[in-house]
Each structure stands twice: as C-alpha cells, then as structure tokens.
C-alpha positions in Angstrom: 10.4 42.2 -64.2 7.0 42.4 -65.9 8.7 42.8 -69.3 10.7 39.6 -68.7 7.6 37.6 -67.8 5.8 38.9 -70.9 8.8 38.0 -73.1 9.0 34.5 -71.5 5.2 33.9 -72.1 5.6 34.9 -75.7 8.4 32.5 -76.3 6.5 29.6 -74.6 3.4 30.4 -76.7 5.5 30.5 -79.9 7.0 27.1 -79.2 3.6 25.5 -78.3 2.1 27.0 -81.5 4.9 25.6 -83.6 4.6 22.1 -82.1 0.9 22.0 -82.5 1.0 23.3 -86.0 3.4 20.6 -87.1 1.2 17.9 -85.5 4.1 16.1 -83.8 2.8 16.2 -80.3 3.1 12.5 -79.7 3.7 10.9 -76.2 7.4 10.5 -75.4 8.7 6.9 -75.3 12.1 5.3 -74.7 13.5 2.0 -75.7 16.9 0.3 -75.7 18.4 -1.2 -78.8 21.5 -3.4 -78.7 23.6 -4.2 -81.6 27.2 -5.0 -82.3 29.6 -7.6 -81.0 32.7 -7.8 -78.9 33.4 -6.5 -75.4 31.0 -3.6 -75.6 28.0 -5.9 -76.1 26.4 -7.0 -72.8 23.7 -9.5 -72.3 21.6 -10.0 -69.2 23.1 -12.4 -66.8 21.2 -14.6 -64.4 23.2 -16.0 -61.5 23.0 -19.8 -61.2 21.9 -21.6 -58.0 24.6 -23.1 -55.9 25.4 -26.8 -56.5 24.9 -29.1 -53.6 28.3 -30.1 -52.1 29.4 -33.6 -51.2 31.0 -33.6 -47.8 33.4 -36.2 -46.2 35.1 -36.0 -42.8 38.4 -37.5 -41.6 40.4 -37.0 -38.4 44.0 -35.9 -38.9 46.3 -36.1 -35.8 48.1 -33.0 -36.8 45.2 -30.8 -38.0 42.2 -32.0 -36.2 38.8 -32.6 -37.9 39.0 -32.2 -41.7 35.8 -31.7 -43.7 36.3 -31.9 -47.4 33.6 -30.4 -49.7 33.4 -31.1 -53.4 30.9 -29.7 -55.9 30.5 -29.2 -59.7 31.6 -25.8 -61.0 28.8 -23.3 -61.4 28.6 -21.5 -64.7 26.7 -18.6 -66.2 24.4 -19.0 -69.1 27.2 -18.6 -71.6 29.3 -21.3 -69.9 31.7 -18.9 -68.1 32.5 -20.1 -64.6 31.6 -18.0 -61.6 34.5 -16.3 -59.8 34.0 -17.7 -56.3 31.7 -19.3 -53.8 30.4 -18.5 -50.3 30.6 -21.7 -48.2 28.2 -21.8 -45.2 27.6 -24.4 -42.5 24.8 -24.9 -40.1 27.1 -25.5 -37.1 28.9 -22.1 -36.7 30.0 -22.6 -33.1 33.4 -24.2 -33.7 36.2 -21.9 -34.7 38.1 -22.7 -37.9 41.8 -23.3 -37.2 42.7 -23.5 -40.9 41.0 -24.5 -44.1 40.4 -23.2 -47.6 36.6 -23.0 -47.3 36.9 -19.8 -45.3 38.8 -18.2 -48.1 39.7 -14.6 -48.7 37.3 -11.6 -48.8 35.9 -11.6 -52.4 36.4 -8.2 -54.1 36.4 -6.3 -50.9 32.7 -6.6 -50.4 32.8 -8.5 -47.1 31.7 -11.9 -48.4 34.1 -14.5 -47.2 34.2 -17.7 -49.2 36.1 -20.0 -51.3 37.9 -18.4 -54.4 38.9 -21.3 -56.7 42.4 -21.5 -57.9 41.1 -22.8 -61.3 37.5 -21.5 -61.8 37.3 -23.4 -65.1 38.0 -26.8 -63.5 35.0 -29.2 -63.8 34.8 -29.5 -60.0 35.7 -27.4 -57.0 36.8 -28.5 -53.5 37.8 -26.9 -50.2 38.5 -28.0 -46.7 37.0 -26.9 -43.4 39.5 -27.7 -40.6 38.7 -27.4 -37.0 40.3 -28.5 -33.7 37.0 -29.4 -32.1 34.4 -31.8 -33.6 31.5 -30.1 -35.2 29.1 -32.9 -34.5 26.4 -33.3 -37.2 27.2 -30.7 -39.8 26.0 -29.8 -43.3 27.0 -27.1 -45.8 25.6 -24.9 -48.6 27.3 -23.4 -51.6 26.4 -19.9 -53.0 28.0 -18.9 -56.3 29.5 -15.4 -56.7 30.4 -13.5 -59.8 32.0 -10.2 -59.1 29.5 -8.5 -56.8 26.6 -10.7 -57.7 25.5 -13.6 -55.6 23.4 -16.6 -56.8 21.0 -18.5 -54.5 22.4 -20.9 -51.9 22.3 -24.6 -52.7 20.2 -27.0 -50.7 21.9 -28.3 -47.6 24.4 -31.2 -48.1 23.8 -34.5 -46.5 24.7 -34.3 -42.8 28.1 -35.6 -41.9 
C-alpha cells in the first residue's frame, strides 16, 4: 500500500514539475463560439408578449353565449409565428360547453389553449361558448412556442 502511495506521489510531482517548467499554468476559461449556417445553427430566442385580444359577444339560440376573440399573430424575432396560445379569462366560474379557445393540450405539457389552424395567418381568432352568461368578462393571450411561454397580454376590454 505504501509503495502505491509513493508511486502516485511521484507521478503527481512529475506532472506538476512539467507544467510549471513549461510556464503554461494559466487559469482555465471557457467560451462558446458559433459559426455556420443551416439547421445546426441556433440563435437565442426571446418569447414575445401576448397581443391584447379584441372580444365581441353575441347570443346564439342554439349554442348559447358566444364570445369571439381576435388578435394579431405573435411572432419570434425572426418573423416565425408561435405555435399556439393560452387563452385565459377572469371569469372562470362558467363551464365551457364548446368553443375553440379551450383548445387541445399543447405538446402534452398540460397547457390548454388555442392551437391555430394557420399559425402564419396575420390574425388569429377563437370562440369561447358557454350556456350561461359570463357577465362582465375579459381575456388575456399568452403565446407559446414548443414548451416556451411568453408573457400574458394585458387584459382585453371588458365585454
């Protein structure tokens, strides 16, 4: 055992002596360099804030109360549209009977929201349909890109 420790100490001493003799004992540092083009190149992406929706309400004798939301398409810094939106309202008491604002679960991450049929369209819209009146209601829009979420928009005007 003592022979192994002596041999290990000799190896460590030899390595240190070599490094010091060469004069290359500088502090370690790291940096990332990016170069190239195409699908392998990745730039930092900042999620946009949600656009404020415009909301209108009408009564449909077959469906009930239909709230239609419209907002401009949110895009990333390179002009690429986001992949979906989380639509929130401040009156959560009424149950949705139907409507496209509730949407599917986005990418299995538990966010429910509106997934546009044409993400590149200049505007998006969805409907919030309920059998009972919501009273004074307002909405926010939060853009989603994959698993990233932007910040929610300001509240819409109350309808």
